[in-house]
C-alpha atoms as one frame of an Amber mdcrd trajectory, in Angstrom:
protein
  -0.042   0.013  -0.375   0.980   3.789  -0.472  -0.831   6.792  -1.120  -1.334
   7.848  -4.471   0.991  10.829  -3.943   3.810   8.671  -4.369   2.364   7.446
  -7.763   3.769   8.121 -11.284   1.979  11.013 -13.335   0.899   8.168 -15.559
   1.240   4.568 -15.256  -0.307   1.404 -17.340  -1.322  -2.195 -16.136  -3.321
  -5.120 -17.667  -6.113  -4.626 -14.890  -7.532  -1.400 -13.344  -9.869  -1.747
 -10.156 -11.473   1.102  -8.652 -12.575   0.694  -5.300 -10.664  -1.422  -2.414
 -13.956  -2.837  -0.627 -14.836  -6.234  -0.454 -15.297  -7.025  -3.556 -12.675
  -5.254  -4.851  -9.628  -7.005  -3.073 -10.352 -10.417  -3.616 -10.332  -9.630
  -7.193  -7.581  -7.477  -7.262  -5.635 -10.342  -5.358  -6.412 -13.235  -7.560
  -5.570 -10.911 -10.718  -2.405 -10.423  -9.408  -1.420 -13.891  -9.799  -0.394
 -13.563 -13.178  -0.765  -9.839 -14.669  -0.399  -6.536 -13.094  -2.868  -4.576
 -11.494  -3.801  -1.487 -10.098  -6.684  -1.180  -7.239  -7.234   2.358  -6.736
  -8.982   3.319  -3.191 -10.319   6.549  -2.254 -10.117   6.210   1.350  -6.840
   5.163   3.927  -5.711   2.424   5.329  -7.778   0.424   8.394  -4.680  -0.728
  10.495  -3.084   1.305  12.914  -6.730   3.224  13.458  -8.727   1.567  16.889
 -12.207   2.662  15.883 -11.474   0.659  13.197  -9.817  -2.614  14.452 -11.408
  -2.940  18.126 -14.957  -3.910  18.909 -15.245  -1.669  21.725 -15.216   1.046
  19.318 -17.762  -0.141  17.073 -19.851   3.020  15.808 -17.549   5.538  17.033
 -16.747   6.083  12.946 -20.083   6.834  12.671 -20.240  10.082  14.530 -17.120
  10.923  12.725 -17.876  13.434   9.744 -14.459  14.787   8.562 -13.314  13.922
   5.578 -10.538  11.354   6.884 -13.546   9.159   8.382 -13.664   5.736   7.340
 -17.614   6.593   7.208 -18.826   8.741   5.063 -22.981   9.885   5.929 -25.677
  10.320   3.337 -29.308  10.332   4.032 -32.231   9.476   2.242 -35.730  10.030
   3.284 -34.903  10.946   6.673 -32.864   7.589   7.187 -29.421   8.306   7.808
 -26.751   5.761   6.039 -23.421   5.338   5.947 -20.764   4.340   2.839 -17.137
   3.076   3.782 -14.424   5.397   2.855 -11.442   3.216   3.592  -9.111   0.469
   2.363 -11.850  -3.435   3.154 -14.881  -1.106   2.492 -18.041  -2.173   4.376
 -15.885  -5.164   6.633 -14.047  -2.054   8.189 -17.279  -0.265   9.472 -20.030
  -3.134   9.810 -21.219  -4.998  12.550 -19.449  -7.969  11.841 -21.950 -10.202
  11.213 -20.573 -13.358   8.597 -23.270 -15.472   7.055 -23.251 -17.060   3.205
 -25.979 -16.146   1.096 -28.302 -18.472   0.038 -28.873 -20.506  -3.502 -31.066
 -17.884  -5.233 -28.645 -15.422  -4.660 -26.132 -17.661  -6.556 -29.024 -17.917
  -9.463 -29.549 -14.432  -9.266 -26.193 -13.546  -9.402 -25.347 -16.292 -12.207
 -22.942 -18.280 -10.522 -22.649 -21.682 -12.322 -19.842 -23.350 -10.547 -21.090
 -24.205  -6.866 -17.412 -26.000  -6.307 -15.890 -22.300  -6.664 -18.820 -20.760
  -5.294 -17.550 -22.875  -2.109 -13.980 -22.921  -2.523 -14.527 -19.095  -2.999
 -16.263 -18.733   0.473 -13.819 -20.397   2.511 -10.937 -18.323   0.541 -12.059
 -16.009   2.654 -13.017 -17.615   5.856  -9.938 -18.692   6.470  -8.293 -14.906
   6.561 -10.891 -13.102   8.166 -13.673 -15.219  10.061 -14.023 -16.617  13.380
 -16.632 -18.310  15.734 -17.565 -16.042  17.975 -17.578 -16.063  22.021 -21.537
 -16.472  22.825 -21.898 -14.785  26.203 -25.126 -14.527  28.500 -27.470 -12.027
  27.146 -26.730 -13.364  23.430 -27.512 -17.316  24.898 -30.727 -15.653  26.653
 -31.940 -14.245  23.423 -31.106 -17.479  21.298 -33.394 -19.489  23.851 -35.781
 -16.689  23.284 -35.990 -16.645  19.493 -36.436 -20.593  19.540 -39.111 -20.128
  22.226 -40.660 -17.595  19.976 -41.073 -20.465  17.328 -37.867 -19.821  15.000
 -36.459 -22.908  15.158 -35.099 -25.689  14.912 -31.533 -24.390  16.700 -28.998
 -24.699  13.625 -26.000 -23.947  16.235 -23.021 -22.885  14.568 -23.513 -22.509
  11.000 -22.057 -20.198   8.189 -24.876 -21.580   5.548 -28.262 -19.694   5.074
 -30.648 -21.883   7.395 -34.086 -21.136   8.422 -34.246 -21.204  12.021 -31.776
 -20.141  14.533 -28.351 -20.140  14.433 -24.754 -18.289  15.616 -23.010 -16.789
  12.882 -19.493 -16.095  11.939 -17.761 -12.914  13.323 -15.271 -10.594  11.846
 -13.835 -10.348  15.736 -11.609 -12.718  16.480 -11.380 -13.989  20.148  -9.584
 -10.323  21.300 -12.049  -8.113  19.816 -10.260  -7.341  17.188 -11.419  -7.278
  13.312 -10.118  -8.318  10.208 -11.163  -6.997   7.187 -11.245  -7.634   3.455
  -7.640  -5.572   3.685  -6.159  -8.734   5.407  -6.870 -10.216   2.274  -3.810
  -8.777   0.652  -1.700 -11.330   1.834  -3.053 -13.751  -0.721  -1.438 -11.425
  -3.281   1.320 -11.357  -5.524   3.103  -8.140  -4.519   5.136  -7.967  -7.760
   1.798  -8.011  -9.678  -0.795  -5.477  -7.428  -0.373  -1.880  -6.556  -2.327
  -0.811  -4.242  -3.340   3.129  -4.205  -4.315   4.925  -0.953  -6.339   8.090
  -1.163  -6.964   7.515  -4.653 -10.160   9.313  -6.218 -11.238   8.432  -9.650
 -12.716  11.038 -11.206 -13.581   9.312 -14.580 -13.113   6.151 -16.630 -11.702
   7.246 -20.023 -13.492   5.605 -23.619 -11.986   5.883 -27.205 -14.933   6.018
 -29.432 -13.701   6.891 -32.655 -13.770   4.530 -35.298 -15.475   2.276 -33.061
 -18.674   0.861 -33.219 -18.538   0.741 -29.506 -16.794   2.905 -26.411 -13.808
   1.041 -25.568 -12.424   2.076 -21.613  -8.808   2.507 -21.766  -7.816   4.611
 -18.726  -8.806   6.460 -15.563  -8.629   9.754 -14.248  -7.758  10.130 -10.570
  -6.564  12.590  -7.891  -4.496  12.440  -5.332  -4.732  14.027  -1.511  -2.862
  16.759  -2.554  -5.452  17.370  -5.812  -3.102  16.295  -8.380  -4.054  14.488
 -11.486  -2.900  11.446 -12.105  -3.489   9.031 -15.586  -3.432   5.062 -15.504
  -4.014   3.364 -18.639  -4.850  -0.069 -19.833  -1.377  -1.962 -21.416  -3.923
  -2.424 -24.640  -3.721  -6.160 -24.114  -7.084  -7.672 -26.075  -8.104  -8.930
 -22.472  -7.509  -5.895 -20.682  -9.995  -4.214 -18.457 -11.112  -1.835 -16.023
 -13.175  -3.431 -13.114 -15.487  -1.014 -11.303 -16.418  -2.417  -7.427 -16.721
   1.028  -6.270 -20.269  -0.094  -4.662 -23.673   0.789  -4.810 -23.351   4.715
  -4.854 -20.444   5.199  -6.235 -20.090   2.649  -9.183 -23.397   3.718 -10.771
 -22.139   7.616 -10.181 -18.770   7.069 -11.634 -20.335   5.619 -14.800 -22.851
   8.745 -15.335 -19.594  11.248 -14.179 -17.644   9.154 -17.332 -20.421   9.615
 -19.892 -22.733   6.232 -19.031 -26.538   6.522 -18.052 -29.098   8.297 -18.256
 -28.916  11.203 -21.122 -31.065  13.747 -19.756 -28.734  13.839 -15.883 -25.431
  13.728 -18.184 -27.196  16.564 -20.303 -28.329  18.719 -17.185 -25.013  17.922
 -16.321 -22.919  18.978 -19.194 -21.246  15.280 -19.409 -20.662  14.110 -22.773
 -23.016  11.141 -23.653 -20.505   8.493 -24.380 -23.293   6.024 -23.948 -26.876
   6.420 -23.144 -27.777   3.641 -20.477 -31.105   4.591 -19.434 -30.799   1.803
 -16.491 -27.579   3.151 -14.468 -28.689   4.339 -11.190 -32.183   2.595 -10.991
 -33.322  -0.327  -8.689 -31.787   1.186  -6.031 -32.593  -0.968  -2.638 -32.026
  -0.607   0.879 -33.219  -3.575   3.131 -35.165  -1.365   6.086 -34.103  -2.048
   9.491 -36.241  -1.705  12.357 -35.023  -2.289  16.409 -36.296  -2.189  19.503
 -34.272  -1.850  22.514 -34.898  -3.375  25.868 -33.746  -2.023  28.919 -32.441
  -4.522  31.290 -32.528  -4.747  35.404 -28.785  -6.316  35.327 -25.969  -5.455
  33.264 -25.232  -6.750  29.711 -22.254  -7.737  28.294 -21.439  -6.345  25.516
 -21.520  -7.977  21.997 -22.159  -7.111  18.330 -24.493  -9.626  16.251 -23.789
 -13.071  16.474 -27.013 -14.906  16.743 -29.913 -14.777  13.969 -33.054 -16.146
  13.571 -33.854 -16.607  10.021 -37.732 -16.774   9.237 -40.104 -18.532   7.128
 -42.175 -15.129   6.218 -38.821 -13.414   5.193 -37.364 -11.499   7.866 -34.121
 -11.553  10.214 -33.827 -10.794  13.584 -30.413  -9.875  15.290 -29.071  -8.544
  18.033 -26.697  -6.021  19.971 -26.321  -5.802  23.511 -24.591  -3.214  25.900
 -23.754  -0.834  22.966 -24.845   2.521  22.051 -26.521   1.598  19.129 -28.402
   4.620  18.212 -24.675   6.168  18.363 -25.956   8.988  19.777 -25.873  10.845
  23.242 -26.956   8.477  25.998 -29.159  11.127  27.505 -31.809   9.738  24.577
 -32.337   6.891  26.744 -34.814   8.728  28.896 -33.660   7.347  32.527 -32.195
   4.199  30.870 -28.632   3.109  29.599 -27.277   1.251  26.722 -24.875  -0.822
  28.989 -28.114  -1.600  31.096 -30.295  -3.015  28.216 -30.005  -4.221  24.593
 -31.043  -4.077  21.142 -33.448  -6.425  18.743 -32.871  -6.147  15.177 -34.984
  -6.461  12.214 -34.354  -6.502   8.891 -36.947  -8.115   6.164 -35.403  -9.859
   3.013 -35.355  -8.618  -0.589 -36.827  -6.088  -0.464 -39.477  -5.761  -3.090
 -39.435  -1.766  -2.625 -37.208   0.362  -4.732 -35.702   3.628  -5.723 -33.373
   6.083  -7.519 -30.043   7.261  -7.518 -28.892  10.638  -9.323 -25.984  12.558
  -9.410 -26.433  16.192  -7.867 -23.089  17.605  -9.398 -19.288  16.785 -11.113
 -17.775  16.100  -7.757 -17.223  12.179  -7.258 -16.459  12.513  -3.417 -19.872
  14.072  -3.259 -22.762  12.104  -2.451 -25.141  11.431  -4.945 -28.620  11.579
  -4.538 -30.698   8.611  -3.674 -34.037   7.312  -2.540 -34.901   4.173  -1.432
 -38.964   3.843  -1.432 -38.695   2.269   2.304 -42.174   0.420   2.801 -43.327
   1.627  -0.708 -44.376  -2.180  -1.465 -46.958  -3.338   1.279 -45.416  -7.043
   1.654 -42.293  -5.147   2.747 -43.961  -3.510   5.571 -46.106  -6.581   6.410
 -42.824  -8.584   7.068 -41.667  -5.445   9.206 -44.643  -6.416  11.109 -44.304
  -9.757  11.485 -40.665  -9.293  12.643 -41.714  -6.672  15.126 -44.088  -9.210
  16.354 -41.471 -11.961  16.593 -39.240 -10.069  18.746 -42.005  -8.982  20.938
 -42.909 -12.562  21.715 -39.402 -13.048  22.328 -38.584  -9.880  24.517 -42.063
 -11.189  26.868 -40.617 -15.348  26.835 -39.331 -17.238  29.890 -35.735 -17.686
  28.663 -35.269 -13.982  28.507 -37.098 -13.045  31.533 -34.323 -11.741  34.002
 -33.341  -9.395  31.110 -36.725  -7.163  31.066 -38.013  -5.454  34.121 -41.342
  -7.466  34.949 -43.236  -4.317  35.327 -42.796  -3.101  31.679 -45.398  -3.903
  28.984 -45.038  -3.367  25.613 -46.305  -0.788  24.908 -43.833   0.989  27.313
 -40.901  -0.771  25.278 -42.638   0.649  22.125 -43.346   4.293  23.374 -40.005
   4.249  24.523 -38.185   3.336  21.431 -40.482   6.018  19.500 -38.926   8.212
  21.463 -35.247   7.487  20.386 -33.374   9.584  17.921 -32.874   6.287  15.628
 -33.774   8.814  12.037 -34.432  12.526  11.396 -38.227  11.499  10.410 -41.078
  13.532  12.445 -43.072  10.783  14.459 -45.458  10.359  17.708 -44.639   9.823
  20.984 -46.732   6.988  21.722 -47.602   3.788  19.718 -50.432   3.128  17.839
 -49.957   0.400  15.665 -47.304  -1.696  14.573 -47.683  -0.279  11.069 -46.952
   2.950  12.634 -43.929   1.679  14.563 -42.262   0.505  11.150 -42.574   3.725
   9.237 -41.439   5.890  11.811 -38.495   3.925  13.317 -37.373   2.815  10.055
 -33.388   2.426   9.911 -30.963   1.079   7.776 -28.866  -2.039   7.956 -26.329
  -1.196   5.782 -27.473  -3.291   3.290 -27.852  -1.152   0.162 -27.678  -2.495
  -3.304 -28.214  -1.908  -7.199 -27.864   1.034  -9.200 -25.561  -1.123 -12.005
 -28.368  -4.122 -11.959 -27.741  -7.356 -13.439 -29.674  -7.933 -16.637 -29.886
  -4.495 -17.339 -26.645  -2.590 -16.840 -24.261  -5.553 -16.811 -24.640  -9.076
 -18.337 -24.006 -12.251 -17.150 -20.113 -12.364 -16.970 -20.326  -8.438 -15.517
 -19.398  -6.766 -18.592 -20.883  -3.170 -18.912 -23.744  -3.537 -21.914 -22.886
  -1.597 -25.090 -19.265  -0.815 -24.052 -15.851  -2.912 -24.120 -13.587  -3.469
 -21.792 -15.071  -2.670 -18.415 -17.084  -4.620 -15.823 -18.860  -3.867 -12.651
 -18.991  -6.872  -9.847 -19.679  -4.964  -6.472 -22.946  -5.012  -4.394 -24.875
  -2.434  -7.246 -25.101  -5.476  -9.879 -26.868  -7.285  -6.544 -30.929  -7.841
  -6.923 -31.978  -8.745  -3.522 -29.582  -8.684  -0.764 -28.148 -11.986  -0.363
 -28.517 -14.121   2.993 -29.160 -12.376   6.356 -25.771 -10.109   6.089 -24.502
  -9.906   2.238 -20.583  -9.336   2.503 -19.614 -13.130   2.626 -21.527 -12.793
  -0.659 -19.847  -9.887  -1.967 -16.639 -11.332  -1.184 -17.251 -14.683  -2.602
 -18.311 -12.964  -5.885 -15.125 -10.983  -5.665 -13.367 -14.064  -5.880 -15.234
 -16.072  -7.621 -15.154 -13.473 -10.928 -11.343 -13.403 -10.070 -10.760 -16.691
 -10.464 -13.229 -17.000 -13.390 -11.621 -13.728 -15.056  -8.303 -15.172 -14.407
  -8.588 -18.714 -15.817 -10.747 -17.461 -19.044  -7.569 -15.048 -19.742  -4.729
 -17.958 -18.959  -6.587 -20.621 -21.537  -7.301 -17.931 -24.326  -3.599 -16.927
 -24.068  -2.562 -20.923 -24.199  -4.533 -21.172 -27.018  -2.787 -17.926 -29.325
   0.609 -19.717 -28.107  -0.840 -23.345 -29.590
């Protein structure tokens, strides 16, 4: 790793990967085995930053709104959200829970080699995933989920299976986070250049004398504001791969002249290719939480257990942590250390919105709408999820961690007063439908914008242009599993192995 200020003004590679996150790092690392690869990351290093590396500082970066924060805040429909700005991407700022996606995801993502899917999961797991140490509060919650009907008990499992299970975690037994950046140990150091604080401004295309635009380079800026050019070497299989995430990938395509013509014209961007589907199909899985005050101290822990229901809601938890990332006085006389959060997220979702660019600065957030709960089925799943949580709270298994005299309505009213979002809402609960809409938060699992079948083909190649792929969460149709990071890490490795293998085969054939 080195700072982009130390990069040459002009350089060339076989592959340029934009975005050093959960997909970009496995991709670049794998391709570096036999080829020269440039990995461009707009953020800094995760190493040496205790806010990232220690479980006890989880979430502190959400309060840091400085330009050097590993987390960049954005707001959609009154819901405060976050995008990663650090090498390792979302694996540096998430709650660490690790669970593989379901079979449906592999089909939607067109991943047909089941052996390679499994090998790709294991490749990441070997370096960065651990079995959590489940203590008393989490154990009580696990028993409560089983008692409330989320069965069977599946023990410790990476696979996505109906019932209650202990999943993997990125935090080891010392509470130290392991991120996608750790996967760089697999790289060929002679083949891979990793640049930090390298902010890509646009992808360059050749159009003259061609029936289709050809991606041939990128322009990026270092932290001093100096511009650098990186080009492809010109080999037949050389490519630029966009792995900048669900916000930056569609944004960067538009800034480079590929997107809906009316948007590009409005910002006076020269149209390379009118592509009306870029920025469309944006989705974010709504999360709703319930803080339950406890008469006894709760040991600090973030997500370790998940209840995977039959109706499409996933129930997770965080104990002894300030999970709303606000002043402890917001807890109305209670304290986050004396209590825990039940968290409910719906699968899918069916509701979708759109992303639009606001200006020509790639560092600025685009405007994005997700249309939370627009589809009635999404809202119904939330209501069922909240009902299941309330059953778990009232269960015998959880009774030691709940005040005996607190009714369910008391708990819901307390939660309606917590500053979980920027929406205007009532102080008392009248229905679970109202509760879902008014306390909606994000699980940080947003996706879409460069959807498979609309923007990229089954090989992740961008329709209508050559030498350009998008491989990241922007291509996803439905958020995989309970938490998508396992699937995105696997996708990066799977596609890296696939692209690498196909290129080696074609080179061998040319020799013969």
